[in-house]
C-alpha angles and dihedrals in degrees: 000000000000126000124214110240120202123198117205119205122197122204128197113208132178124223094268093052091048091051090050090050091048089051094057097041117114118238110282093009118131122228092249091050090050091052091049090050092050093048093047092048092049091048092049091049091050092050092049090050091049091051090050091051091049092050098247114151119255119244089228092053105119092208090063093050094063 
């Protein structure tokens, strides 16, 4: 039997950081959802860069779609 484990992360932000986060939030998006989106996007970009460095083909590469 497996248990679901949840990891909680707390962030401490000053007023300037909060205003920057509020500026890039999408309409109706919570602050926590915006942070999750930013982290996920950064992780995906890092994985794509790592794949490129290792010589793996890109999913969007038209040659590989033929």
